[in-house]
C-alpha positions as semicolon CSV with decimal commas, in nm:
position;residue;x (nm);y (nm);z (nm)
1;M;3,477;-0,922;-1,338
2;R;3,826;-0,949;-1,485
3;V;3,970;-1,243;-1,675
4;D;4,343;-1,256;-1,754
5;I;4,453;-1,495;-2,028
6;W;4,803;-1,611;-2,121
7;T;4,840;-1,764;-2,467
8;D;5,080;-1,818;-2,754
9;I;4,954;-1,797;-3,111
10;V;5,133;-2,116;-3,220
11;C;4,979;-2,320;-2,938
12;P;4,693;-2,537;-3,072
13;W;4,538;-2,567;-2,727
14;C;4,536;-2,188;-2,699
15;Y;4,368;-2,167;-3,040
16;I;4,096;-2,409;-2,933
17;G;4,075;-2,281;-2,577
18;Q;4,032;-1,921;-2,692
19;A;3,748;-2,023;-2,924
20;R;3,575;-2,210;-2,642
21;F;3,621;-1,923;-2,399
22;D;3,486;-1,677;-2,655
23;A;3,179;-1,896;-2,700
24;A;3,133;-1,918;-2,324
25;L;3,165;-1,543;-2,281
26;A;2,913;-1,482;-2,560
27;A;2,667;-1,705;-2,374
28;F;2,738;-1,553;-2,030
29;E;2,455;-1,337;-1,899
30;H;2,688;-1,070;-1,758
31;R;2,936;-1,064;-2,048
32;D;2,913;-0,685;-2,077
33;Q;3,062;-0,659;-1,729
34;V;3,360;-0,885;-1,797
35;E;3,698;-0,730;-1,876
36;V;3,927;-0,966;-2,066
37;V;4,300;-0,889;-2,055
38;Q;4,528;-1,085;-2,286
39;H;4,893;-1,160;-2,202
40;S;5,193;-1,285;-2,396
41;Y;5,354;-1,626;-2,348
42;E;5,622;-1,780;-2,572
43;L;5,639;-2,156;-2,610
44;A;5,978;-2,132;-2,783
45;P;6,149;-1,827;-2,629
46;D;6,498;-1,962;-2,691
47;L;6,460;-1,982;-3,070
48;S;6,580;-1,696;-3,285
49;P;6,330;-1,543;-3,532
50;A;6,511;-1,722;-3,814
51;E;6,474;-2,066;-3,655
52;T;6,152;-2,208;-3,794
53;G;6,065;-2,559;-3,899
54;P;5,778;-2,799;-3,969
55;V;5,557;-2,857;-3,668
56;L;5,571;-3,236;-3,707
57;E;5,950;-3,228;-3,680
58;M;5,922;-3,009;-3,373
59;L;5,691;-3,261;-3,205
60;M;5,927;-3,545;-3,291
61;A;6,231;-3,360;-3,154
62;K;6,067;-3,212;-2,843
63;Y;5,868;-3,513;-2,727
64;G;6,063;-3,801;-2,878
65;M;5,773;-3,903;-3,099
66;S;5,791;-4,109;-3,413
67;R;5,648;-3,943;-3,724
68;E;5,343;-4,168;-3,696
69;Q;5,288;-4,063;-3,334
70;A;5,327;-3,695;-3,425
71;E;5,078;-3,732;-3,709
72;Q;4,831;-3,907;-3,479
73;A;4,866;-3,633;-3,216
74;E;4,803;-3,367;-3,479
75;A;4,505;-3,559;-3,619
76;R;4,346;-3,563;-3,273
77;V;4,391;-3,189;-3,231
78;S;4,264;-3,130;-3,584
79;G;3,942;-3,310;-3,494
80;L;3,893;-3,095;-3,185
81;A;3,957;-2,780;-3,386
82;A;3,709;-2,889;-3,651
83;A;3,445;-2,938;-3,381
84;E;3,486;-2,569;-3,298
85;G;3,467;-2,469;-3,665
86;L;3,836;-2,382;-3,680
87;P;4,065;-2,446;-3,979
88;Y;4,365;-2,663;-3,893
89;T;4,654;-2,816;-4,083
90;S;4,971;-2,997;-3,981
91;D;5,144;-2,842;-4,281
92;R;5,259;-2,537;-4,088
93;Q;5,574;-2,399;-3,929
94;N;5,680;-2,363;-3,568
95;G;5,906;-2,097;-3,426
96;N;5,955;-1,798;-3,198
97;T;5,658;-1,563;-3,164
98;F;5,821;-1,267;-2,989
99;D;5,760;-1,026;-3,278
100;A;5,398;-1,137;-3,311
101;H;5,345;-1,073;-2,941
102;R;5,496;-0,726;-2,973
103;L;5,249;-0,651;-3,249
104;L;4,964;-0,778;-3,032
105;H;5,056;-0,518;-2,772
106;L;5,058;-0,251;-3,042
107;A;4,719;-0,371;-3,164
108;G;4,585;-0,366;-2,810
109;E;4,664;0,004;-2,783
110;H;4,453;0,064;-3,093
111;G;4,164;-0,154;-2,978
112;L;4,253;-0,420;-3,234
113;G;4,412;-0,682;-3,011
114;D;4,137;-0,941;-3,049
115;D;4,119;-0,886;-3,424
116;L;4,492;-0,937;-3,469
117;R;4,502;-1,237;-3,236
118;H;4,229;-1,415;-3,431
119;A;4,393;-1,324;-3,761
120;L;4,728;-1,462;-3,645
121;Y;4,569;-1,783;-3,518
122;R;4,390;-1,833;-3,848
123;A;4,696;-1,754;-4,060
124;N;4,908;-1,998;-3,862
125;F;4,673;-2,291;-3,818
126;S;4,532;-2,274;-4,169
127;G;4,890;-2,280;-4,297
128;E;4,808;-1,991;-4,528
129;R;5,073;-1,748;-4,405
130;S;5,374;-1,732;-4,177
131;V;5,346;-1,564;-3,839
132;F;5,726;-1,544;-3,814
133;D;5,817;-1,343;-4,124
134;A;5,817;-0,963;-4,094
135;D;5,652;-0,906;-4,431
136;A;5,379;-1,160;-4,359
137;L;5,320;-1,015;-4,012
138;T;5,294;-0,667;-4,161
139;G;5,036;-0,788;-4,410
140;I;4,825;-0,957;-4,145
141;A;4,845;-0,657;-3,911
142;T;4,748;-0,403;-4,176
143;E;4,453;-0,615;-4,283
144;V;4,300;-0,578;-3,937
145;G;4,348;-0,202;-3,945
146;L;4,696;-0,120;-3,816
147;D;4,909;0,135;-3,997
148;A;5,174;-0,035;-4,211
149;S;5,447;0,217;-4,132
150;E;5,386;0,184;-3,759
151;V;5,393;-0,195;-3,784
152;R;5,721;-0,190;-3,975
153;S;5,869;0,050;-3,722
154;V;5,778;-0,182;-3,434
155;L;5,921;-0,485;-3,611
156;A;6,243;-0,304;-3,698
157;G;6,305;-0,202;-3,337
158;D;6,236;-0,328;-2,987
159;A;5,907;-0,156;-2,912
160;Y;5,682;-0,349;-2,672
161;A;5,961;-0,592;-2,583
162;D;5,930;-0,483;-2,221
163;A;5,554;-0,543;-2,228
164;V;5,603;-0,900;-2,355
165;R;5,868;-0,971;-2,093
166;K;5,649;-0,830;-1,817
167;D;5,365;-1,061;-1,919
168;E;5,604;-1,355;-1,903
169;R;5,742;-1,251;-1,564
170;D;5,386;-1,222;-1,433
171;A;5,312;-1,570;-1,565
172;A;5,617;-1,711;-1,387
173;R;5,525;-1,528;-1,067
174;I;5,181;-1,690;-1,046
175;G;5,313;-2,032;-1,145
176;V;5,199;-2,064;-1,506
177;R;5,373;-2,367;-1,657
178;G;5,171;-2,403;-1,974
179;V;4,911;-2,228;-2,182
180;P;4,635;-2,142;-2,224
181;Y;4,600;-2,021;-1,868
182;F;4,301;-1,823;-1,741
183;V;4,281;-1,626;-1,416
184;L;3,940;-1,505;-1,302
185;E;3,923;-1,212;-1,063
186;G;4,294;-1,230;-0,995
187;K;4,287;-1,555;-0,798
188;Y;4,092;-1,836;-0,963
189;G;4,301;-2,024;-1,219
190;L;4,192;-2,247;-1,505
191;S;4,452;-2,428;-1,713
192;G;4,411;-2,573;-2,060
193;A;4,148;-2,574;-2,335
194;Q;3,849;-2,636;-2,111
195;E;3,512;-2,721;-2,258
196;T;3,282;-2,427;-2,327
197;A;3,043;-2,548;-2,058
198;T;3,326;-2,552;-1,804
199;F;3,411;-2,191;-1,885
200;I;3,045;-2,092;-1,850
201;D;3,027;-2,265;-1,512
202;A;3,347;-2,094;-1,396
203;L;3,228;-1,751;-1,504
204;T;2,893;-1,805;-1,335
205;Q;3,040;-1,935;-1,009
206;I;3,298;-1,658;-0,977
207;W;3,040;-1,396;-1,068
208;E;2,804;-1,520;-0,799
209;K;3,086;-1,542;-0,545
210;T;3,210;-1,189;-0,610
211;N;2,868;-1,030;-0,669
212;P;2,638;-1,135;-0,385
213;P;2,267;-1,059;-0,437
214;A;2,281;-0,737;-0,237
215;N;2,543;-0,598;-0,475
216;R;2,379;-0,699;-0,805
């Protein structure tokens, strides 16, 4: 069974949704027969790499929130993250993630895609390091096992730009309007940070539908 997932590493719902999906997959009886394919999605594709700013100010500008409303929204998400054992702070930046997504494609070719994705999530949502700065990205990528010179070469050029754009075109083609977005077996969509139990149910139902008893 194949599961395609579109996420952005600065999306808190992707951060939480990925953790819940991972937990569901770990609990799924047929997890060894599930292929998970990750795809890029940018929440702020129109920003330049240099345009970063505090996430609270982004919420206020994008959604017309007061600072109090933005803080309350972040507090709610922080509580949900904590319930999944995830570090979370509102003292972090927001910006364009195109370069991070290019590195995720590089990491995927080396079998390190999941490692880098989790490292980027943790760096961003813990507020410990930037996921927008080339030096910081290089440090994070090398810590999970990528070669520093290869990482710098990717960041200095346009390698994997086409792969990121293809992921985003595919998302538009199937009607993805927000992330996280999960597609099971190419046709069953799940949107948002579903509960772990919901993911388990979905995996089980699609498995049973696509693997009738005679084929198991």
